[in-house]
Each structure stands twice: as structure tokens, then as C-alpha cells.
C-alpha positions as CSV (number, residue, x, y, z in Angstrom):
1,M,14.0,16.9,4.5
2,K,15.1,20.5,5.2
3,L,12.0,21.3,7.2
4,H,14.1,24.0,8.8
5,K,14.1,25.8,5.5
6,L,10.4,25.9,5.4
7,L,10.2,27.1,9.0
8,I,12.8,29.8,8.5
9,A,11.0,31.0,5.3
10,A,7.7,31.1,7.1
11,S,9.3,33.1,9.9
12,L,10.6,35.6,7.5
13,V,7.1,36.0,6.1
14,L,5.8,36.7,9.6
15,L,8.5,39.3,10.1
16,G,7.6,40.9,6.8
17,V,4.0,41.5,7.7
18,T,4.6,43.0,11.1
19,S,4.2,46.8,11.2
20,C,4.1,49.4,14.0
21,D,1.1,50.9,12.2
22,N,-1.2,48.0,13.0
23,Y,0.1,46.4,16.1
24,L,-3.1,47.2,18.0
25,D,-5.3,45.6,15.4
26,V,-7.0,42.8,17.5
27,N,-8.7,41.4,14.4
28,R,-5.4,40.4,12.8
29,N,-3.5,37.3,14.0
30,E,0.2,38.0,13.5
31,D,1.0,34.3,14.1
32,A,-1.1,33.3,11.2
33,P,-0.5,35.7,8.3
34,D,-3.2,36.2,5.7
35,Y,-0.9,35.3,2.8
36,V,2.0,32.9,2.4
37,D,3.7,32.4,-0.9
38,G,2.4,29.2,-2.5
39,Y,5.7,27.4,-2.8
40,L,6.2,27.6,1.0
41,Y,3.3,25.1,1.4
42,L,4.8,22.5,-1.0
43,A,7.3,20.7,1.2
44,G,4.9,20.3,4.2
45,I,2.1,19.0,1.9
46,Q,4.3,16.3,0.5
47,Q,5.8,15.3,3.9
48,A,2.3,14.7,5.1
49,Y,2.2,11.5,3.0
50,Q,3.9,9.7,5.8
51,G,0.3,9.4,7.2
52,Q,-0.4,6.9,4.4
53,Y,2.4,4.7,5.9
54,W,0.9,5.1,9.3
55,D,-2.4,3.8,8.1
56,I,-0.7,0.7,6.6
57,R,-0.6,-0.5,10.3
58,A,-4.3,-1.1,9.7
59,V,-4.4,-1.9,6.0
60,G,-1.5,-4.3,6.1
61,P,-3.3,-6.7,8.4
62,L,-6.6,-6.2,6.5
63,T,-4.8,-7.4,3.3
64,Q,-2.8,-10.2,5.0
65,M,0.4,-8.5,3.9
66,M,1.1,-8.0,7.6
67,G,0.3,-9.6,10.9
68,T,0.2,-7.5,14.0
69,T,0.1,-7.6,17.8
70,S,-0.7,-3.9,17.9
71,Y,-3.6,-3.1,15.4
72,S,-5.2,-6.5,16.1
73,N,-8.8,-5.1,15.7
74,F,-8.0,-4.5,12.0
75,A,-6.6,-7.9,11.6
76,A,-10.0,-9.1,12.9
77,H,-11.9,-6.7,10.5
78,Y,-13.3,-4.8,13.4
79,Y,-13.6,-1.1,14.4
80,T,-12.8,0.2,17.9
81,A,-15.2,2.9,18.9
82,G,-13.7,6.1,20.2
83,S,-10.4,5.6,18.5
84,D,-8.5,7.6,15.9
85,A,-6.5,4.6,14.9
86,A,-6.2,4.2,11.2
87,G,-7.5,7.8,10.7
88,E,-4.2,9.3,9.5
89,M,-5.1,9.7,5.8
90,W,-8.3,11.5,6.9
91,R,-6.1,13.8,9.0
92,T,-3.7,14.2,6.2
93,V,-6.3,15.1,3.5
94,Y,-8.5,17.4,5.6
95,W,-6.0,19.0,7.9
96,L,-2.3,18.5,7.2
97,Q,-2.8,19.1,3.5
98,G,-6.3,20.6,3.8
99,M,-6.4,24.4,3.5
100,N,-2.7,24.5,2.9
101,L,-3.2,22.7,-0.4
102,E,-6.3,24.7,-1.2
103,N,-4.4,28.0,-0.6
104,M,-1.5,26.8,-2.7
105,I,-3.7,25.9,-5.6
106,N,-6.0,29.0,-5.5
107,Q,-3.1,31.5,-5.0
108,S,-1.1,29.9,-7.8
109,V,-4.1,30.0,-10.2
110,A,-4.7,33.6,-9.4
111,A,-1.0,34.5,-10.0
112,E,-0.9,32.3,-13.1
113,N,1.8,30.2,-11.5
114,W,0.6,27.3,-13.6
115,T,3.3,24.8,-12.7
116,L,2.7,25.1,-9.0
117,A,-1.1,25.0,-9.5
118,G,-0.8,21.9,-11.5
119,I,1.4,20.1,-9.0
120,G,-1.1,21.0,-6.3
121,L,-4.0,19.6,-8.2
122,A,-2.2,16.4,-9.1
123,M,-1.4,15.8,-5.4
124,K,-5.0,16.7,-4.5
125,A,-6.3,14.1,-7.0
126,Y,-4.0,11.5,-5.6
127,S,-4.9,12.1,-2.0
128,W,-8.6,12.1,-2.5
129,D,-8.4,8.9,-4.6
130,V,-6.6,7.1,-1.7
131,L,-9.0,8.6,0.8
132,T,-12.3,7.6,-0.9
133,K,-11.1,4.0,-1.6
134,Y,-10.2,3.7,2.1
135,H,-13.2,5.3,3.7
136,G,-15.9,5.3,1.0
137,E,-18.2,8.3,1.2
138,L,-16.6,11.7,2.1
139,P,-17.5,15.3,2.7
140,L,-16.4,16.8,-0.6
141,T,-18.7,19.6,-1.6
142,D,-18.9,20.9,1.9
143,A,-15.3,20.2,2.8
144,Y,-13.9,23.7,2.9
145,V,-17.0,25.9,3.0
146,P,-16.4,28.6,5.7
147,G,-18.8,28.7,8.6
148,L,-20.3,25.3,8.4
149,L,-20.9,23.4,11.6
150,S,-21.7,20.1,9.8
151,H,-20.5,18.8,6.5
152,R,-22.7,16.7,4.2
153,Y,-21.2,13.5,2.7
154,D,-20.9,12.9,-1.0
155,Y,-21.1,9.4,-2.6
156,Q,-18.3,7.7,-4.5
157,P,-19.5,8.2,-8.1
158,E,-19.3,12.0,-7.6
159,I,-16.0,11.7,-5.7
160,Y,-14.4,9.5,-8.4
161,A,-15.4,11.8,-11.2
162,Q,-14.0,14.8,-9.3
163,V,-10.7,13.0,-8.7
164,R,-10.3,12.5,-12.5
165,Q,-11.4,16.1,-13.1
166,W,-8.7,17.4,-10.8
167,A,-6.1,15.2,-12.4
168,R,-7.0,16.5,-15.9
169,Q,-7.1,20.1,-14.7
170,A,-3.6,19.5,-13.3
171,I,-2.5,18.3,-16.7
172,E,-4.0,21.3,-18.4
173,Y,-2.2,23.7,-16.0
174,L,1.1,21.8,-16.3
175,E,1.0,22.0,-20.1
176,K,0.4,25.8,-20.1
177,E,3.2,28.1,-20.8
178,D,4.4,29.4,-17.4
179,N,6.3,32.7,-17.4
180,S,6.8,32.7,-13.6
181,N,10.3,33.1,-12.4
182,Y,10.4,30.4,-9.8
183,G,14.2,30.1,-9.5
184,T,14.7,27.2,-7.0
185,K,11.4,27.8,-5.2
186,I,9.8,24.7,-6.6
187,S,12.9,22.5,-7.3
188,S,14.1,22.9,-3.7
189,N,10.7,22.2,-2.1
190,D,9.4,19.5,-4.4
191,F,10.7,16.3,-2.7
192,I,8.9,14.1,-5.3
193,Y,10.1,15.3,-8.7
194,G,12.2,18.4,-8.0
195,G,9.9,20.5,-10.1
196,D,10.0,18.3,-13.2
197,K,6.8,19.2,-15.1
198,S,6.9,16.2,-17.4
199,K,7.0,13.8,-14.5
200,W,4.1,15.6,-12.8
201,I,2.0,15.3,-16.0
202,K,2.7,11.5,-16.0
203,F,1.8,11.4,-12.3
204,A,-1.6,13.0,-13.0
205,Y,-2.3,10.5,-15.7
206,T,-1.2,7.7,-13.3
207,V,-3.8,8.9,-10.8
208,I,-6.5,8.5,-13.5
209,V,-5.3,5.0,-14.2
210,R,-5.3,4.1,-10.5
211,N,-8.8,5.6,-10.1
212,L,-10.3,3.7,-13.0
213,A,-8.5,0.4,-12.2
214,S,-10.6,0.0,-9.1
215,L,-13.7,-0.2,-11.4
216,T,-12.7,-3.2,-13.4
217,N,-15.4,-5.4,-11.8
218,K,-18.2,-3.0,-12.6
219,K,-20.7,-4.2,-15.2
220,D,-20.2,-1.1,-17.3
221,F,-16.4,-1.0,-17.1
222,N,-15.8,-1.9,-20.7
223,E,-18.1,0.6,-22.3
224,K,-17.7,3.4,-19.7
225,Y,-14.2,3.3,-18.3
226,Y,-11.9,1.1,-20.4
227,A,-11.0,3.5,-23.1
228,E,-10.3,6.3,-20.7
229,L,-8.0,4.0,-18.6
230,V,-6.1,2.9,-21.7
231,E,-5.7,6.5,-22.9
232,A,-4.3,7.6,-19.5
233,A,-2.0,4.6,-19.2
234,G,-0.4,5.5,-22.5
235,K,0.6,8.9,-21.1
236,A,1.3,7.8,-17.5
237,F,4.6,6.5,-16.1
238,G,6.8,5.1,-18.9
239,S,9.6,3.6,-16.7
240,N,10.7,3.3,-13.1
241,A,12.4,6.7,-13.5
242,D,8.9,8.2,-13.3
243,N,8.0,6.5,-10.0
244,A,6.4,8.8,-7.4
245,A,8.2,8.7,-4.0
246,V,8.7,11.4,-1.3
247,K,12.4,11.7,-0.7
248,L,13.6,11.7,2.9
249,A,16.9,12.9,4.3
250,G,17.4,10.1,6.9
251,G,20.2,10.7,9.3
252,G,19.3,8.1,11.9
253,A,19.7,9.0,15.6
254,T,21.7,12.1,14.7
255,A,19.0,13.6,12.5
256,A,17.7,17.0,13.6
257,Y,14.1,15.8,13.5
258,S,12.8,12.2,13.9
259,A,10.5,12.8,10.9
260,Y,13.6,13.0,8.7
261,N,13.7,9.2,9.0
262,N,11.3,6.9,7.4
263,F,8.5,5.6,9.6
264,W,9.7,2.1,8.8
265,G,13.4,2.7,9.5
266,T,15.4,1.5,12.5
267,T,15.6,4.8,14.3
268,R,11.8,5.2,14.6
269,G,11.5,1.5,15.5
270,N,8.0,0.9,14.2
271,L,8.6,-2.3,12.3
272,V,9.4,-4.3,15.4
273,Q,7.6,-7.6,16.1
274,S,4.4,-5.6,16.5
275,Y,4.2,-5.8,12.6
276,F,5.5,-8.7,10.7
277,P,5.0,-10.4,7.3
278,H,1.7,-12.4,7.2
279,E,2.0,-16.1,6.4
280,Y,-0.3,-15.6,3.3
281,A,2.1,-13.1,1.8
282,V,5.1,-15.3,2.5
283,E,3.3,-18.4,1.1
284,V,2.5,-16.5,-2.1
285,M,6.0,-15.1,-2.6
286,T,7.8,-18.3,-1.9
287,G,5.5,-20.7,-3.8
288,R,4.2,-22.4,-0.7
289,V,0.5,-21.8,-0.8
290,P,-0.9,-25.0,1.0
291,K,-3.1,-27.7,-0.4
292,Y,-6.3,-28.5,1.4
293,D,-8.2,-31.8,1.6
294,A,-12.0,-32.1,1.2
295,S,-12.5,-31.1,4.8
296,G,-10.4,-27.9,4.4
297,N,-7.4,-29.3,6.3
298,W,-3.7,-29.2,5.3
299,I,-2.3,-32.5,4.1
300,E,0.6,-33.9,6.0
301,A,3.7,-34.5,3.9
302,P,6.2,-36.0,6.4
303,N,8.3,-37.3,3.5
304,S,8.1,-34.3,1.3
305,D,11.1,-33.6,-0.9
306,V,10.3,-29.9,-0.7
307,A,12.6,-28.3,1.8
308,N,11.3,-27.0,5.1
309,L,7.7,-28.1,4.6
310,R,5.6,-30.4,6.7
311,Y,2.4,-29.9,4.7
312,E,1.8,-30.4,1.0
313,I,1.7,-27.3,-1.2
314,A,-0.9,-26.6,-3.9
315,D,-0.2,-28.2,-7.3
316,E,-0.4,-24.9,-9.0
317,Q,1.6,-21.9,-7.6
318,I,1.0,-18.6,-9.2
319,I,4.3,-16.8,-8.4
320,C,7.0,-19.4,-8.1
321,D,7.7,-22.9,-6.8
322,T,11.0,-22.1,-5.0
323,L,12.8,-24.9,-7.0
324,E,16.5,-24.3,-7.5
325,E,16.5,-25.0,-11.2
326,V,17.1,-21.9,-13.3
327,G,14.0,-19.7,-13.7
328,H,11.9,-21.0,-10.8
329,F,13.2,-18.9,-8.0
330,D,11.7,-15.5,-7.4
331,P,14.4,-13.3,-5.7
332,R,12.0,-10.7,-4.4
333,P,11.6,-12.3,-1.0
334,L,15.3,-11.7,-0.4
335,A,14.5,-8.0,-0.3
336,K,10.9,-7.7,0.6
337,L,10.7,-10.3,3.4
338,S,13.0,-11.1,6.3
339,T,14.8,-14.2,7.5
340,K,16.8,-15.5,10.4
341,S,17.8,-18.5,8.3
342,G,21.4,-19.7,8.4
343,R,24.4,-17.4,7.9
344,L,23.6,-14.0,6.4
345,L,25.8,-13.4,3.3
346,E,28.0,-10.4,3.1
347,A,27.3,-7.9,0.3
348,N,30.4,-8.9,-1.6
349,E,29.7,-12.6,-1.5
350,T,28.3,-14.4,-4.5
351,D,26.6,-17.6,-3.8
352,L,23.3,-18.0,-5.7
353,A,22.7,-21.5,-4.4
354,K,22.8,-20.3,-0.7
355,L,20.5,-17.4,-1.6
356,K,18.0,-19.8,-2.9
357,K,18.1,-21.8,0.4
358,Y,17.0,-19.0,2.7
359,V,13.8,-19.8,4.6
360,F,11.2,-17.1,5.2
361,F,8.4,-17.2,7.8
362,G,5.2,-15.4,8.1
363,G,3.1,-14.9,11.2
364,T,-0.6,-15.4,11.7
365,F,-3.1,-12.6,12.0
366,T,-2.0,-11.6,15.5
367,G,0.8,-14.0,16.3
368,T,4.5,-14.1,15.4
369,Q,4.7,-17.9,15.0
370,S,3.9,-19.4,11.6
371,S,1.0,-21.9,11.6
372,F,1.6,-23.5,8.2
373,L,5.4,-23.6,8.5
374,N,5.7,-24.0,12.3
375,N,7.4,-27.3,12.8
376,S,10.8,-28.6,13.7
377,K,11.5,-29.6,10.1
378,C,11.2,-26.1,8.8
379,D,13.1,-24.3,11.6
380,P,16.6,-23.4,10.3
381,D,18.0,-23.2,13.8
382,G,16.5,-26.5,15.0
383,G,13.8,-26.9,17.6
384,N,10.3,-25.6,17.2
385,D,10.9,-21.8,17.1
386,A,9.7,-20.3,13.9
387,N,9.1,-16.7,15.1
388,V,9.0,-14.1,12.5
389,P,11.8,-11.5,12.7
390,G,9.7,-8.5,11.8
391,F,10.8,-6.8,8.5
392,H,14.5,-6.5,9.4
393,N,16.9,-9.4,9.3
394,I,17.6,-9.7,13.0
395,P,17.4,-12.8,15.3
396,A,13.8,-13.6,16.2
397,A,14.4,-13.3,19.9
398,T,15.2,-9.6,19.4
399,T,12.2,-7.5,20.1
400,T,13.7,-4.0,19.7
401,I,14.9,-2.9,16.3
402,N,17.5,-0.1,16.4
403,E,20.7,1.0,14.8
404,T,22.8,-1.2,17.1
405,N,21.4,-4.5,15.7
406,A,20.1,-3.4,12.3
407,G,22.1,-0.3,11.3
408,E,20.2,2.1,9.1
409,G,18.0,-0.7,8.0
410,R,17.4,-2.3,4.6
411,W,15.5,-2.0,1.3
412,I,12.5,0.4,1.7
413,Y,12.7,-0.2,5.5
414,R,15.8,2.1,5.8
415,N,15.9,5.4,7.6
416,D,16.5,7.3,4.4
417,A,14.1,5.3,2.2
418,P,11.5,7.4,0.5
419,Y,7.8,7.0,0.9
420,I,6.6,5.2,-2.2
421,L,3.3,6.6,-3.6
422,T,2.9,4.7,-6.9
423,T,5.1,3.0,-9.5
424,Y,5.4,2.1,-13.2
425,A,4.8,-1.5,-12.4
426,E,1.5,-0.7,-10.8
427,V,0.4,1.2,-13.9
428,L,1.3,-1.8,-16.1
429,F,-0.6,-4.2,-13.8
430,D,-3.6,-1.9,-13.9
431,L,-3.5,-1.9,-17.7
432,A,-3.0,-5.6,-17.9
433,E,-6.0,-6.2,-15.7
434,A,-8.1,-3.8,-17.8
435,Q,-7.0,-5.5,-21.1
436,F,-7.8,-8.9,-19.6
437,V,-11.3,-7.8,-18.4
438,H,-11.9,-6.2,-21.8
439,G,-11.1,-9.5,-23.5
440,D,-7.8,-8.7,-25.0
441,K,-5.9,-11.5,-23.3
442,A,-2.9,-11.5,-25.6
443,A,-2.2,-7.8,-25.0
444,A,-2.8,-8.4,-21.3
445,L,-0.2,-11.1,-21.2
446,E,2.5,-9.0,-22.8
447,T,1.7,-6.0,-20.5
448,W,1.8,-8.3,-17.5
449,K,5.3,-9.6,-18.4
450,K,6.5,-6.0,-18.6
451,A,4.9,-5.3,-15.2
452,V,6.7,-8.2,-13.5
453,A,10.0,-7.1,-15.0
454,A,9.3,-3.5,-13.8
455,D,8.7,-4.6,-10.3
456,L,11.9,-6.7,-10.2
457,E,13.8,-3.6,-11.4
458,F,12.0,-1.4,-8.8
459,T,12.9,-3.9,-6.1
460,A,16.6,-4.0,-7.1
461,S,16.8,-0.2,-7.1
462,Y,16.5,0.0,-3.3
463,I,18.9,-2.8,-2.4
464,V,21.8,-1.5,-0.3
465,P,25.1,-3.3,0.5
466,G,24.7,-5.5,3.5
467,K,26.9,-6.7,6.3
468,A,26.4,-8.9,9.3
469,I,26.5,-7.2,12.7
470,K,28.5,-9.3,15.2
471,N,29.2,-9.4,18.9
472,G,32.4,-11.4,18.8
473,D,31.7,-14.4,16.5
474,K,28.0,-14.2,17.1
475,V,25.8,-12.6,14.5
476,T,23.3,-10.3,16.3
477,G,21.7,-8.6,13.3
478,H,22.2,-7.5,9.8
479,E,22.5,-4.0,8.2
480,G,21.5,-3.7,4.6
481,D,20.2,-6.4,2.4
482,I,21.2,-10.1,2.3
483,V,21.6,-10.0,-1.5
484,N,23.5,-7.6,-3.6
485,K,22.1,-5.9,-6.7
486,A,24.2,-8.0,-9.1
487,D,23.1,-11.3,-7.7
488,F,19.5,-10.1,-7.5
489,N,19.5,-9.1,-11.1
490,T,21.0,-12.4,-12.2
491,L,18.3,-14.3,-10.3
492,A,15.7,-11.9,-11.7
493,A,16.8,-12.5,-15.2
494,Q,16.5,-16.3,-14.6
495,Y,13.0,-15.9,-13.1
496,L,11.8,-13.7,-16.0
497,A,13.0,-16.3,-18.5
498,G,11.4,-19.1,-16.6
499,P,8.0,-20.8,-16.6
500,Y,6.3,-18.3,-14.2
501,V,6.8,-15.3,-16.5
502,G,8.6,-15.7,-19.8
503,G,7.2,-19.3,-20.3
504,M,3.6,-18.3,-19.4
505,T,1.2,-19.2,-22.3
506,L,-2.1,-17.7,-23.2
507,N,-4.0,-20.9,-22.3
508,K,-2.6,-20.9,-18.8
509,F,-2.7,-17.2,-18.2
510,T,-5.5,-16.1,-15.8
511,L,-6.7,-13.0,-13.9
512,S,-5.0,-14.6,-10.8
513,H,-1.6,-14.2,-12.4
514,I,-2.2,-10.5,-12.8
515,M,-3.7,-9.7,-9.5
516,M,-1.4,-11.9,-7.4
517,Q,1.8,-10.6,-9.1
518,K,0.4,-7.1,-8.5
519,F,-0.1,-8.0,-4.8
520,V,3.6,-9.0,-4.6
521,A,4.6,-5.7,-6.4
522,L,2.6,-3.7,-3.9
523,F,4.0,-5.4,-0.9
524,P,3.9,-3.7,1.6
525,W,4.0,0.0,0.6
526,G,0.9,-0.3,-1.6
527,A,-1.4,-2.1,0.9
528,H,-4.1,0.5,0.2
529,E,-4.4,-0.5,-3.4
530,A,-4.0,-4.2,-2.6
531,W,-7.1,-3.9,-0.3
532,V,-9.0,-2.2,-3.2
533,D,-8.3,-5.2,-5.4
534,Q,-9.4,-7.7,-2.8
535,R,-12.6,-5.8,-2.1
536,K,-13.6,-5.1,-5.7
537,Y,-13.4,-8.9,-6.3
538,Q,-15.4,-9.2,-3.0
539,Y,-12.8,-11.3,-1.2
540,D,-13.7,-14.2,-3.6
541,I,-16.8,-14.9,-1.5
542,V,-19.3,-17.4,-2.8
543,H,-22.7,-15.8,-3.3
544,S,-25.6,-15.5,-5.7
545,G,-26.6,-12.2,-7.3
546,D,-24.5,-9.1,-7.6
547,Y,-23.0,-8.9,-4.1
548,P,-22.6,-11.0,-1.0
549,K,-24.6,-10.4,2.1
550,F,-25.8,-12.2,5.3
551,A,-27.0,-15.7,4.5
552,N,-25.7,-15.3,1.0
553,G,-21.9,-15.3,1.5
554,W,-21.6,-15.4,5.2
555,D,-23.4,-16.0,8.5
556,L,-22.5,-15.3,12.1
557,T,-19.8,-18.0,12.2
558,M,-18.3,-18.3,8.8
559,V,-17.5,-16.6,5.5
560,N,-18.0,-18.9,2.5
561,Q,-15.1,-18.3,0.2
562,K,-14.2,-20.0,-3.1
563,L,-11.8,-22.9,-2.9
564,D,-8.5,-22.5,-4.7
565,S,-9.7,-25.2,-7.2
566,D,-12.4,-22.8,-8.4
567,P,-11.1,-21.3,-11.6
568,T,-13.0,-18.0,-10.9
569,K,-11.1,-17.5,-7.6
570,V,-8.8,-14.5,-8.1
571,F,-6.5,-14.6,-5.0
572,K,-5.4,-18.2,-4.7
573,G,-4.6,-19.2,-1.1
574,F,-6.4,-16.2,0.4
575,Y,-8.9,-17.0,3.1
576,L,-10.4,-14.7,5.6
577,A,-10.3,-15.5,9.3
578,P,-13.8,-17.2,9.4
579,A,-13.3,-19.3,6.3
580,Q,-13.7,-23.0,6.9
581,V,-10.1,-24.1,6.2
582,Q,-7.3,-24.9,8.6
583,G,-5.8,-21.9,10.3
584,R,-8.9,-19.9,9.3
585,K,-11.8,-21.1,11.5
586,G,-12.4,-18.1,13.7
587,T,-15.3,-15.7,13.8
588,Y,-15.7,-11.9,13.5
589,N,-16.9,-9.6,16.3
590,K,-20.6,-9.8,16.8
591,F,-21.1,-6.2,15.5
592,N,-19.9,-7.3,12.0
593,E,-22.8,-9.8,11.8
594,G,-20.5,-12.2,10.1
595,S,-19.3,-9.7,7.4
596,P,-15.7,-8.8,6.6
597,C,-14.7,-5.2,6.7
598,F,-15.2,-3.3,3.4
599,R,-14.1,0.2,4.6
600,V,-12.4,1.9,7.5
601,R,-14.5,4.4,9.4
602,P,-13.8,8.1,9.2
603,R,-11.6,9.7,11.9
604,Y,-13.4,9.5,15.2
605,N,-12.3,12.9,16.6
606,S,-13.6,14.6,13.4
607,E,-16.7,12.9,12.3
608,Y,-18.1,11.0,15.4
609,M,-17.4,14.0,17.7
610,W,-18.5,16.8,15.4
611,N,-20.3,15.5,12.3
612,L,-22.4,12.6,13.5
613,P,-25.8,13.8,12.0
614,S,-24.3,13.7,8.5
615,L,-22.9,10.2,9.2
616,K,-26.3,9.0,10.3
617,G,-27.8,9.8,6.9
618,L,-25.5,7.5,4.9
619,K,-27.0,4.6,2.9
620,P,-27.2,1.6,2.7
621,I,-25.7,1.3,6.2
622,A,-25.8,4.4,8.4
623,G,-22.4,5.8,9.5
624,D,-23.3,5.4,13.2
625,A,-24.3,1.7,12.8
626,D,-22.3,-0.9,14.7
627,N,-21.4,-2.5,11.4
628,Y,-20.7,0.6,9.3
629,Q,-17.2,-0.8,8.6
630,C,-18.9,-3.6,6.7
631,S,-20.7,-1.3,4.3
632,M,-19.4,-2.0,0.8
633,P,-18.2,1.1,-1.1
634,W,-19.6,1.8,-4.6
635,F,-16.5,0.6,-6.4
636,A,-17.0,-2.9,-5.0
637,Y,-20.6,-3.2,-6.4
638,P,-20.7,-4.6,-9.9
639,G,-23.8,-2.4,-10.4
640,D,-25.3,0.6,-8.7
641,M,-25.0,1.0,-5.0
642,P,-28.2,-0.1,-3.3
643,S,-30.1,2.4,-1.1
644,A,-31.0,-0.3,1.4
645,L,-29.9,-3.9,2.2
């Protein structure tokens, strides 16, 4: 990432402001100069986005994209008092980017460096959009006012409007004629687009789309937000070449700094068995969402002709059915999930039939053994061991992922993989959802087909040649992917032409097809937006009125969620931990009063240590209440946010 360049440049600035005429000036801090050229902020501001990946340790389990033995409180929709866990985006926006980003924008505007100012505002809009969807209310107006000892909170309607205003201001600046002589100052420090103004303009429009897409379940979406979303989508990303991702240098164990490697890569070792694919995500992606009887139990299928299954699967699968006939197999699990199944193919091998026979496992909320698939029939190695091998293709017994048993890694779990911020496919899914909600189902269907194709293309773009790592004749791990790009693209073309995409008809097409394909496309880098979608549709909870609440959606022992047979249920197969179906009959912590989590609390060391009086004034649930994490954000209310519950 060439962080050393930034440090060297900053050091030169420090040397340049030192003078023998003012060395006794005790009011001047020579270690923190009054002015730093705007472009010197840029690289550090972008590199701070690794904090978004850090917080996926919490959001991944909340969405059932990931299971975890580490952030288990978030898997249980509960907050641990006195902890900064899951507060990295708060730290990123207010501190790591914080005044650095403010200075970059303000100095650039003053100097009429319109390109740099526009880039800064586009990133600011993106960051605050992520932050408010994650935490809800935020200190916005008071955020950077000098001298304040407490900071008042603003509510989401104002924050949402400000995000779009920043994005549009960014577009205005980026479209201005800029006579600044930047040389390589921007291109060598912009690790997202290399200074390409046209892509930054599309990025700003994409932020507007993402912002508005979270409001599709609002009663006034069609009349108030739909037109703006469609207008922005037409100017946002136009292909996968526009995708926003922070490039990393990688380098593995020999890298000058650990942060040069992706947080999910093998060198930093974070995706060990502390984080693993959740069984819900695996069931969705492999066409194995289970069928339940009238009591909510799985139905035994001892004579099932579906490979590796002990229980019956639901009659209608949204993503695929894993059949081996042309068009039914979705190849994305070959890249996005992990397997210990059978022999891992080498990169130059072509055997589509074998690729279709790989078995993928997902863990439970906090355990590495699959519940739905855990049986001797489904274990490819025999016996009853169906442990999930994390996100890297290594034997399940391996608990440490490193370069010895997994090389540089695979797919977007590589040391040099970029941090994905948002994609063309996401824009298309957002547009398809908006069109569907607006009533233009035919347009939504065509947009949706393009979206699925875009994610398949995106997935293929990060596939790297794979090879088995052996100790003698024994395979001990796998470096790179288990499928090569050519085979993946062949399978992708078959899938797109098959019944789950190309063969989809208007009368069968539902909102579930849009939202569940988007869930797959976001896996796992876009967990924040996946959680937005689940919350805006209120977790498919059964309730009367506008929103669920105690005794009208949940009680102390259970959450009443729609059954998969309910045509209004959006996320088929998705059940929260206290739902009354097999594998989901737990309870939440008593402080939740039966409710699932609807937000993550602000960073403890900032707000609960220094800004507690402002938190206490929040409505409808005070920020210091035991169940504040259960307070629904404005975007999840179909109508206005109530002042009291």
C-alpha cells in the first residue's frame, strides 16, 4: 500500500515548517503541523476502510452469513457493556478519517482543487451512510465543532438527507473544470480509482442509490424516493469495471507492514475457525433450505435421492437446486464457500462433473458443526465429522490458517485481495428491488437478470489458480481456488441460461428472488447492507400494525417469524435463534426483552465514557437502556419513527 510514501512525505512537511526563528514558540506543536497538503491525507483515509471488514466480525453473525466462536454475543443479538467490539466503523468515521477527511475537503475547496474535494466528499457520503445504517442516530451537526465537551445526536432523516447532499456536492465538484496541476499526487495516492474522475462520479451516484435502497419498505418510498433512486442508478456504476475496492499490496509474511495484507488473508489469520460460513448461507447458496413439518421440525429423508442430505429440502429453492443437469448448478459456492470434500482439483484440471459434487458445510450460530447437514451420510470423509473449514479450503482439523497450509489464500480471502466497498451488481439489485416495489415487475425482472450475471462476473474476476498443498501424498491444504476461471464461466453460463435465472417468468418472480440473490452477491463482504435488508423487512416477523414489538412479534421466549410457505416472507429459510423451528429454539439475553437486535451500539470508549448525557436523550429507546441495541432505526419503520413505544 506504500504507506511508507505517506510517512516520508509527512516527514518532509514537518522538516519544511521547522525554523530557528520560532523554536521557542511553546504554542506551536512541531509534531503536528498546522497544514498538510490535501493529497497527503488521501491514502490513509482510504486504508481506514479495513475497519469495515473488522466490523463484519459482528455483522456477519447478525446476518447469518457467518457463524463465530469469537463474537458470539453478536450471533446472539446481544451487546456486551464496556466493550469496543464492533465499534471500528465508529472509530473509522470519527477518528481515522475524521478531521483528516474534513481538512482534505476544506483545504481542497479553498484551493479550488475540485477533484480532490469531490473525492473527499464522495468518501464522506459513503462512510456516513454505512455508519448510520449500522448504528442509527449519530452526532452529525456537533461532530467537529471545536471546544464541545458533549455532542448532540441527530436522527436518521436528517443524516440520510445529508449523505445524499454530500454525494451530490461531490458530483458537482468532480464535474467542475479543475486547473490544478496534480501530477501524480492523486493517482499515486488514490488506491480505489487512481484519480479517475469519471469513476468517482459514478461512485457518488452509487452512494445515493445505496442510501435510498434502504427505504424501499417506507410507505412513502414510491412518491418520495423512487424517482431519485432511478435517476441516480442511471448514472451510477455501469459495469464491474466501476466497482469500488481499496487495493492492497499484499506480500504475505515478507510484507513491510502487516496491514499491507488483507484482514481476511492467510498472513493475518483472522478467518480461522473463529469465523466460518453459517449454515443458512450455505443452504441458500447450495439449494438446500430445509423443509419443516407442522411442528417446525425437519422431515427425515433416509432414502433421499438428493446427495448428502438426511432431511428433506423445501420444494421451492430460490437460488438453485444443486442438480447436475445443465443450468441448475450455481458455481458461486466454489469460490465463496469452503470445502474439505474429496480431492481438490488442480487449477489446470477440467472436470465439471466433479466440481458439481463438492459438498459445502455451514456451522451454527456459535458452533463449527452443521446441524442440518451433520450426519454420517453427508460427511465426504465418512464418520460423523462435518466441521466447517473456515473460509479457506483446508482440512477441518486444522485450526490455524497460514501460508504453510493455505498459501496466499483464495478469492477475496487472499493477502492481496482488495477491500470491496460496493459493486455494479449491488446497484442493479437495488434498482430491481425499487422497480418491483414501484410495481414495474417486468423491468425488475430484466434488471435482476443483469444483476445475477454481474455478480457471477464479479465472482470470477477474483478467482486465482489453485494447487493442492501436500505433505508427501497427503493433501494438507489448498492454495488458490478449487475452480479455474474458464470452468467457472462455463458453469455460470449454464446457470444463467437455466430455470433459476434465464428461465424465470414474471408469474414466478418474487421479491424473495431479488433479495436472496442480493444476499448471495453481498456474501460476505457486504454484510452491512445485507443486514440493512433484513432489518428493513423487519426480519419477516409476524405482527399487526406498522412494526413488531413485545407481545406483537415476540415475547421473552420466542420470535414469531413467517413460515417459508407465507408468500409475503422475503428471506426464505431465514429464522432467528428464538424462532420455533428446529435448530432455532433458543432465547435472547434477558436485556433484549425478546427482541432481535436492530442496531449496534456506538463505540463504548467514545460515547459511553464521554457522551452519555446525549445518549440518554435518544428516543424511542434511550441510548443507556439495557435494550438500546433493540431500538429500530428510522429506515426500518414503514412510517415515521415513534417518539415512545
